[in-house]
N, C-alpha and C positions, 0 to 999 in steps of 0.2 A: 749159776756158774758151773760149767762142766769141766772137770779136771780128770784126765786119764791117769790111772795109776796101774801098777803091775803087782801081782802076787809074787813074793819071793820067799826064800827059806832062810831062817836063822835057827840053826840046830835042827830040832825035830818039829819046830813050829813054822807055820806059814804066816807071813805078815804082809800088810799093806802099809806103806809109808804115806803119811798125810803131809802134803807140802806145807811149809811154814806159812805161806800166804793164806792158805785155808784156815790154819789154826789161829792166825792173828785175826782174821775177819770174824771168827766165832768167839774169840776171847779165851781160847783154850791154850794150855801150855803143858809141858811135861808134868806128869803127876795128876792132871785133871782126871777125875773119875767119870767114866762114860758107861752107858748101857748099850748093848748090842741086841737088836731084835731082828729076826730074819724069818722068812718063809720062802715059798717057791718063787715069789716074784722079785725078791731082792733083800737088801740089808738096810736097816736104819741104825745109824750110830748117833746117839744123842746124850746130852747131859741129863742125869736123873732129875725129874721135876721136883720142885718144892711141894710140900703137902697140899697147899692151897691151889696149886696148878695141875694137880693130877688129872682132873677131868678134862681140862683143856688139852693137855698133851696126849691123853688117850684118844680124844676125838681127832686130833691132828694126825696121829699115827694111822688111824683108820682111814682118814681121807687120803693120806699119801699112798696107802696100800691100794685103795680103789683107783686112784689116778694112775698108778703103775699098771694095774690090771687092765684098765680101759683107756690107755693112752691113745690108741688109734682112733677110737670113737670120739674121744674128747678133742683130738686134733682136728678131725673132720667137722665137728660142731663149731670149733673156733674159726673155721674158714667162712662161715655164713655171717 
């Protein structure tokens, strides 16, 4: 699901508002603790994994980064 959001200011901070529909679908609410990981390709916002899920989430984040980096090649491969 793609949802477009805009960066705005609150005081000295820059913020992005997450629509309620997206929060509901993820099971997140006000007060949910989240992790933010970013690099030159984009931002990942996610709930911190449980200890037994650390390896799975680490692998998932690596895969997401690769998919963002090679999205053009993957789209072309998907056409065949």
